[in-house]
C-alpha positions in Angstrom: -27.9 13.2 -13.9 -24.5 14.4 -12.7 -21.5 13.8 -14.9 -19.9 11.6 -12.3 -23.1 9.5 -12.1 -23.0 9.0 -15.9 -19.3 7.9 -15.6 -20.3 5.3 -12.9 -23.1 4.0 -15.1 -20.9 3.7 -18.1 -18.2 1.7 -16.1 -20.9 -0.5 -14.6 -22.3 -1.3 -18.1 -18.9 -2.1 -19.3 -18.2 -4.5 -16.5 -21.5 -6.2 -17.2 -21.3 -6.4 -21.0 -17.6 -5.7 -21.8 -18.6 -3.5 -24.7 -21.2 -0.8 -25.1 -22.4 1.4 -28.0 -23.0 5.2 -28.0 -26.7 4.9 -28.9 -27.5 2.4 -26.1 -25.8 4.5 -23.5 -27.6 7.6 -24.7 -31.0 5.9 -24.4 -30.1 4.5 -21.0 -28.9 7.8 -19.6 -31.4 10.1 -21.4 -28.7 12.3 -22.9 -27.4 12.9 -26.5 -24.9 10.7 -28.2 -22.5 13.7 -28.3 -22.6 13.9 -24.5 -21.8 10.1 -24.4 -18.9 10.6 -26.8 -17.5 13.3 -24.5 -17.9 11.1 -21.5 -16.2 8.2 -23.3 -13.3 10.5 -24.3 -12.8 11.6 -20.7 -12.8 8.1 -19.3 -10.5 6.9 -22.1 -8.0 9.7 -21.3 -8.0 8.6 -17.7 -7.3 5.0 -18.6 -10.6 3.5 -17.5 -11.8 2.1 -20.9 -10.8 1.8 -24.5 -12.6 3.6 -27.3 -13.7 1.5 -30.3 -15.7 2.4 -33.4 -19.2 3.3 -32.2 -18.6 2.9 -28.5 -16.2 1.6 -25.9 -14.9 -1.6 -24.3 -13.1 -2.7 -21.1 -9.4 -2.4 -21.1 -6.8 -4.2 -18.9 -6.3 -2.5 -15.6 -3.2 -0.4 -15.5 -1.7 2.6 -13.8 -1.9 5.1 -16.5 -3.0 8.6 -15.3 -3.9 8.7 -11.6 -5.1 12.3 -11.7 -8.9 12.7 -11.3 -9.6 8.9 -11.4 -11.0 9.1 -7.9 -13.9 11.2 -9.3 -15.0 8.4 -11.5 -14.9 5.5 -9.0 -17.1 5.3 -5.9 -15.7 2.1 -4.4 -13.3 3.2 -1.8 -10.8 0.4 -2.2 -10.6 1.0 -6.0 -9.8 4.6 -5.4 -7.1 3.8 -2.9 -5.7 1.0 -5.1 -5.4 3.3 -8.1 -3.7 6.0 -6.1 -1.2 3.4 -4.8 0.0 2.3 -8.2 2.4 5.3 -8.6 4.6 3.9 -5.8 5.2 0.5 -7.4 8.3 0.3 -9.6 10.0 -2.5 -11.4 12.6 -4.3 -9.3 11.1 -3.5 -5.9 10.8 -5.8 -2.9 7.4 -5.1 -1.4 5.7 -6.1 1.9 1.9 -6.5 1.6 -0.3 -7.5 4.6 -3.9 -8.6 4.8 -7.1 -7.0 3.7 -9.3 -6.5 0.6 -7.8 -3.1 -0.2 -4.3 -4.7 -0.5 -5.9 -7.2 -2.9 -7.4 -4.3 -4.9 -3.9 -2.8 -5.2 -2.6 -6.0 -6.8 -5.6 -6.2 -9.1 -4.7 -2.8 -10.6 -1.0 -3.5 -11.2 0.2 -3.7 -14.8 0.6 -7.3 -15.9 4.2 -6.9 -16.8 5.4 -5.3 -13.6 8.5 -7.0 -12.0 8.3 -7.2 -8.2 9.1 -9.4 -5.3 6.0 -9.4 -3.0 6.4 -10.8 0.5 3.0 -11.3 2.2 1.0 -13.2 4.8 -2.2 -12.5 2.7 -3.4 -15.9 1.4 -5.9 -14.2 -0.9 -3.0 -12.9 -3.1 -1.7 -16.1 -4.8 -4.9 -16.5 -6.9 -4.8 -12.8 -7.9 -1.1 -12.9 -8.7 -1.2 -16.1 -10.8 -1.6 -14.0 -14.0 1.5 -11.9 -13.2 4.4 -13.7 -14.8 7.1 -11.4 -13.4 6.1 -11.4 -9.8 8.2 -13.4 -7.3 5.7 -14.2 -4.6 7.0 -15.1 -1.1 4.4 -16.4 1.3 5.1 -16.1 5.0 4.4 -19.1 7.2 2.7 -19.2 10.6 -0.7 -19.9 12.0 -3.5 -19.5 9.5 -6.3 -17.1 10.6 -9.4 -18.2 8.8 -11.4 -15.0 9.3 -8.6 -12.7 8.0 -7.2 -15.2 5.5 -3.6 -14.4 6.7 -0.9 -16.1 8.7 0.0 -14.8 12.1 2.3 -15.5 15.0 6.0 -15.8 15.8 6.9 -17.7 12.7 5.2 -15.0 10.5 7.0 -12.2 12.2 10.4 -14.0 12.3 10.2 -14.8 8.6 9.3 -11.2 7.7 12.3 -9.9 9.7 14.7 -11.8 7.4 14.0 -9.4 4.5 14.6 -5.7 3.7 11.7 -4.3 1.7 11.8 -1.2 -0.4 8.2 -0.5 0.4 5.5 -1.7 2.9 1.9 -1.3 1.7 0.1 -1.5 5.0 -3.6 -2.0 5.4 -4.9 -0.3 8.5 -7.7 -0.7 11.1 -7.4 2.8 12.5 -5.2 5.8 12.2 -5.0 8.9 14.4 -2.7 11.9 14.5 -1.8 11.5 18.2 -1.8 7.7 18.6 -0.6 6.6 15.2 -1.7 3.4 13.5 -3.4 0.7 15.6 -4.8 -2.7 15.1 -7.8 -4.6 16.6 -5.8 -7.7 17.4 -2.3 -8.2 18.7 -1.3 -11.0 16.2 -2.2 -8.8 13.3 -0.5 -5.8 14.8 2.6 -7.7 15.5 2.9 -8.7 11.8 2.5 -5.1 10.8 5.2 -4.1 13.2 7.6 -6.7 11.9 7.0 -5.6 8.3 7.3 -1.9 9.2 10.6 -2.5 11.0 12.1 -4.3 8.0 10.9 -1.6 5.4 12.6 1.4 4.0 9.3 3.2 3.3 5.8 2.7 4.7 2.6 3.6 2.9 -0.7 3.4 5.0 -4.0 2.7 3.2 -7.1 3.9 5.0 -10.6 4.7 4.0 -12.4 7.6 5.6 -14.0 5.4 8.2 -10.6 4.6 9.7 -9.4 8.1 10.1 -9.2 9.7 13.6 -9.9 6.3 15.2 -7.9 4.1 17.5 -7.9 0.4 18.3 -6.4 -1.4 21.3 -3.0 -2.4 19.9 -0.4 0.2 18.8 1.5 -0.6 15.5 3.5 2.6 14.9 3.5 6.4 15.2 2.1 8.6 12.5 5.6 9.9 11.8 6.8 6.4 10.9 4.8 6.3 7.7 5.8 8.3 4.6 2.4 8.5 2.9 -1.3 8.2 3.8 -3.5 7.1 1.0 -7.3 7.5 1.4 -10.4 7.5 -0.8 -10.8 11.2 -0.1 -9.6 14.0 -2.2 -6.3 15.2 -0.7 -7.9 18.7 0.0 -10.8 17.2 1.9 -11.4 18.9 5.3 -11.6 15.5 7.0 -7.8 15.2 6.4 -7.0 18.6 8.0 -5.7 17.0 11.3 -3.0 15.1 9.3 -1.7 18.1 7.3 1.0 19.2 9.8 2.4 15.8 10.5 5.0 15.9 7.7 3.5 12.9 5.9 2.4 12.9 2.3 -1.4 12.8 1.9 -2.7 11.3 -1.3 
């Protein structure tokens, strides 16, 4: 079994049981306890668990070290969420739009972070209820049941009343020549309104959304500052984006 596969199994066992012992992991993975100890040390250094006597236990999610974490997590949205944490700083006003990846970003924030989050994503209030220092501003408009967001003129007008330090944008498609595009006009219009009212834009995109276009244009590739994907920044799939002047993470 590859080291990365062992890491995934250890994390999976922790999510299921909250605490695991060296000997039970060694039996499960058919390796020595010394190997398990080294694996636990590596995962602990990267902030993915806490070491305890005789084993390991889950820790609160936080943005400790982001280097190499993507090697230990196979879920695309978790990888992207962890990479995004470095951009969130106390005191920021942040736009967040819809999508499960944006929800994952909030799940990984430290509990004591101080932000104003402005969003049309109605999945976020439940997630953010445990964050006592978050000022949450929900944008009005017409509720879209399938996307769990508000859309329409009211949503866009309310977004335009703010100036955000950062827009964390979920994407449907991103292409070097045609920029970021959306499948539906109402969703795209909301993204446009948030982008126009933001000082910086970060686009989140898994590998399946790269080099793709949809029907509605949101913005050009040069309008975003950073592209965050689940791929390693040196992956050949990202080659077309390297000469665009944007940061690839």
